[in-house]
C-alpha positions in Angstrom: 83.2 131.4 64.7 83.4 129.3 67.8 84.5 125.4 67.4 81.3 124.5 69.1 79.0 126.3 66.7 77.3 124.1 64.3 78.3 124.3 60.6 75.2 123.9 58.3 76.6 121.5 55.7 74.2 119.1 53.9 74.7 115.8 55.4 77.0 113.3 53.0 77.3 116.2 50.5 80.0 114.8 48.7 79.1 110.7 49.4 78.2 109.0 46.0 78.4 111.6 43.3 77.0 114.9 44.7 80.0 117.0 43.9 82.0 119.0 44.0 84.6 116.7 42.3 88.3 117.1 42.3 90.0 118.3 39.2 92.1 115.4 38.7 89.8 112.7 39.3 91.4 109.9 37.2 94.8 110.6 39.2 92.9 109.4 42.3 91.5 106.5 40.6 94.7 105.5 39.5 96.6 105.9 42.6 93.6 104.2 44.7 93.4 101.2 42.1 97.2 100.7 42.5 97.1 100.9 46.2 94.7 98.2 46.0 96.3 96.0 43.8 99.7 96.3 45.8 97.8 95.5 49.2 96.7 92.1 47.3 100.3 91.2 46.4 101.6 91.9 49.8 98.9 90.4 51.7 99.4 87.5 54.0 96.5 85.3 54.8 98.4 83.0 57.1 99.8 86.1 59.2 96.3 87.7 59.5 94.1 84.9 60.0 96.3 82.8 62.4 98.8 84.9 64.1 96.3 87.8 64.6 92.9 86.4 64.3 93.4 83.2 66.3 95.4 84.8 68.9 92.8 87.3 69.5 90.0 84.7 69.7 92.2 82.4 71.9 92.7 85.6 74.5 89.2 86.3 74.6 87.7 83.3 75.0 90.4 81.6 77.3 91.0 78.5 75.3 92.2 77.3 71.8 89.2 78.4 69.4 89.8 76.1 66.8 90.3 73.0 68.9 87.5 73.4 71.2 84.0 72.6 70.1 81.1 75.0 70.6 79.0 73.7 73.6 75.6 75.1 73.0 73.7 78.1 72.0 75.1 80.4 74.7 78.7 79.6 73.9 77.7 80.0 70.0 76.7 83.2 70.3 79.7 84.4 72.6 82.2 82.7 69.9 80.2 84.3 67.3 81.1 87.9 68.8 84.8 86.8 69.3 85.3 85.5 66.0 83.7 88.4 64.5 86.1 90.8 66.5 88.9 88.3 65.8 88.4 88.5 62.0 88.5 92.3 62.0 91.8 92.4 59.7 91.2 89.3 57.6 90.7 89.8 53.7 87.2 88.9 53.8 86.4 91.8 56.5 89.2 94.6 55.5 87.1 96.1 53.2 84.6 97.4 56.1 87.2 100.1 56.9 86.3 101.7 53.2 83.3 103.2 55.2 85.3 105.2 57.6 85.8 108.0 55.3 82.2 108.2 54.0 81.1 108.3 57.9 83.8 111.1 58.7 83.1 113.0 55.8 79.3 112.9 56.7 79.8 114.9 59.8 78.2 118.3 59.8 79.4 120.2 63.1 82.3 121.9 64.0 82.7 119.8 67.4 80.5 116.8 66.7 78.3 115.6 69.7 78.4 112.1 70.5 75.0 111.3 69.8 75.1 112.6 66.5 78.0 110.2 65.6 76.1 107.4 66.5 73.3 108.1 64.1 75.3 107.0 60.9 76.9 103.9 62.6 73.2 103.1 63.4 72.0 103.6 59.8 75.1 101.2 58.8 74.0 98.6 61.4 70.5 98.8 59.9 71.8 97.4 56.6 74.1 95.0 57.8 72.0 93.3 60.6 69.3 93.0 58.0 71.6 91.0 55.6 73.1 89.0 58.6 70.2 88.2 60.2 68.2 86.7 57.2 71.1 85.1 56.2 71.5 83.5 59.5 67.8 82.2 59.4 68.7 81.0 56.1 71.8 78.9 57.1 69.6 77.5 60.2 66.8 76.4 57.8 68.8 74.8 55.1 71.6 73.5 57.4 74.9 72.0 56.0 73.4 71.7 52.4 74.9 75.0 51.7 77.7 75.3 49.3 80.0 76.8 52.0 80.2 73.2 53.3 81.2 71.5 50.1 84.8 70.4 49.9 84.3 68.8 46.4 86.8 70.1 43.8 86.8 71.0 40.3 89.6 70.0 37.9 90.8 73.7 38.5 91.0 72.8 42.2 88.3 75.3 43.1 85.6 74.1 45.7 82.0 75.2 45.8 83.1 77.2 48.6 85.5 79.0 46.5 83.2 79.9 43.8 80.8 81.2 46.3 83.3 83.2 47.7 84.8 84.7 44.3 80.9 85.7 43.4 80.0 87.3 46.4 83.1 89.4 47.1 83.7 89.8 43.5 80.0 91.5 43.3 80.8 93.3 46.4 84.2 94.7 45.2 82.6 96.1 41.8 79.9 97.9 44.1 82.5 99.4 46.3 84.5 100.5 43.0 81.1 101.9 41.3 80.5 103.9 44.6 84.1 105.3 44.7 83.9 106.3 41.3 80.6 108.1 41.7 82.1 110.0 44.8 84.8 111.4 42.5 82.3 112.2 39.7 83.5 109.4 37.2 80.2 107.9 36.9 76.7 109.1 38.0 75.4 108.2 41.4 73.5 104.8 40.7 71.1 105.6 43.6 70.5 109.0 43.3 66.8 109.0 43.2 66.8 106.6 46.0 69.1 108.9 48.1 66.8 112.2 47.4 63.9 110.2 49.0 65.9 108.4 51.8 69.1 110.5 52.5 70.5 107.7 54.7 70.4 105.0 52.0 74.2 105.3 51.0 75.0 104.1 54.9 72.3 101.5 54.7 73.8 100.1 51.6 77.4 100.3 53.0 76.1 98.4 56.0 74.4 95.8 53.7 77.7 95.3 51.7 79.4 94.7 55.2 76.7 92.1 55.9 77.2 90.4 52.8 80.8 89.7 53.7 79.2 86.4 55.7 77.6 85.2 52.7 81.2 84.1 51.3 83.4 84.3 53.9 85.9 81.2 54.2 87.5 82.5 57.5 88.0 79.1 59.6 86.3 80.5 62.9 83.5 81.8 61.0 83.1 78.3 59.4 83.1 76.8 63.1 80.3 79.2 63.9 78.5 78.7 60.6 78.7 74.7 61.1 77.1 75.1 64.7 74.1 77.2 63.4 73.5 75.4 60.4 73.4 72.0 62.4 71.2 73.5 65.3 68.4 74.2 62.8 67.4 77.0 65.2 66.5 80.1 63.6 66.8 82.3 66.4 70.3 80.8 67.0 71.3 81.5 63.5 69.9 85.1 63.2 71.6 86.1 66.8 74.9 84.2 65.9 75.2 86.0 62.4 74.3 89.1 63.8 77.1 89.3 66.6 79.5 88.0 64.1 78.7 91.1 61.7 78.8 93.4 65.0 82.2 92.0 65.9 83.4 92.7 62.6 82.9 96.6 62.9 83.6 97.2 66.4 87.3 98.2 65.5 86.1 100.3 62.6 83.4 101.9 64.6 85.9 102.9 67.2 88.2 104.1 64.8 85.7 106.5 63.3 84.9 107.9 66.9 88.4 108.3 67.7 88.8 110.2 64.4 85.7 112.3 65.1 85.9 113.0 68.6 89.7 112.6 69.6 90.5 115.5 67.0 87.8 117.6 68.5 86.3 118.2 65.0 89.4 119.4 63.5 89.6 116.4 61.2 85.8 117.4 60.0 86.8 120.9 59.5 90.0 120.3 57.5 87.6 118.0 55.1 85.2 120.8 54.9 87.8 123.5 54.5 88.3 122.4 50.6 85.1 121.6 48.8 86.8 118.5 46.8 88.5 117.0 49.9 85.8 114.9 51.0 85.0 113.5 47.6 88.9 112.5 47.3 89.2 110.9 50.7 85.7 109.0 50.3 86.5 108.1 46.7 89.9 106.8 47.4 88.9 104.9 50.4 86.3 102.9 48.4 88.1 102.4 45.4 91.1 101.1 47.4 88.7 98.8 49.3 86.9 97.8 46.3 90.1 96.8 44.3 91.4 94.8 46.8 88.3 93.0 47.4 87.6 92.2 43.8 91.4 91.5 42.7 92.2 89.5 46.0 89.0 87.3 46.0 88.8 86.6 42.1 92.2 86.9 40.5 94.6 86.1 43.4 92.2 83.3 44.2 92.7 81.7 40.6 96.3 82.4 41.1 96.4 80.5 44.3 94.8 77.3 42.7 97.1 77.6 39.6 94.5 78.6 36.9 96.1 81.9 36.1 99.3 83.7 37.4 99.1 86.5 39.8 102.1 88.2 41.7 102.3 87.8 45.4 105.1 88.4 48.1 105.5 85.2 50.6 106.2 86.2 54.3 
């Protein structure tokens, strides 16, 4: 068969529990959960947020991003995209890379055409932008009364901002874990009926989860953009700024997906399709690692940082 010949495989055949499933599915779950946990232990927020995030933002903007006020709507929209790109590898966005495996596994051609690979990215963007735009409008309307502006702390040391982050990322982490378990056949697909009617529903859901990162995001550069949009009370500015922040968040993820797809000439897709359970293993593992990291980091490790519980961490 020519490498350019299309291989008729059902799209997303192994995404969200449609089988076939790996024989040692619990082994996949165990190692994925352990990997997610280990990542929370070694994760260094100061290094990722400051050394990487601030450096990227300062370079792209040409000035110190944290110390320079955002001067107007135009500057704010540019700042939104740059800060989103700078925050790619922060703990509040790293789970977005869990979507790369479902994207790659969903390819259906021997040598994928570029336009075909843009379609799944478009469905992810649909879910992501729906959430981020709506939240941007809400922020502009409600203003600085949002919980993310409160610095009041409880006896445990938790602020409303901490609590909001714990709730939002805890829920997102659980959803990622459920999707991962469904991918390897441990639980039933929770959106099976919706997927039968709308085949792209899983990708839209993944996008909505990525858009939801903004609802609890504590990244300092994001808070600057957040305050600028809230104080403006301009719903169009709020919608545009939050949309561009989300777009910046997934640029590297999208480039990685395109590189894995086109840089290998379709070989990666053929490798995944060569064994019926391979897509399920790779997709399930990616979602489980992302979900475990998100849940443990933003709930248990935050409680550990405030002294409520003990949580192992490696200082570096």
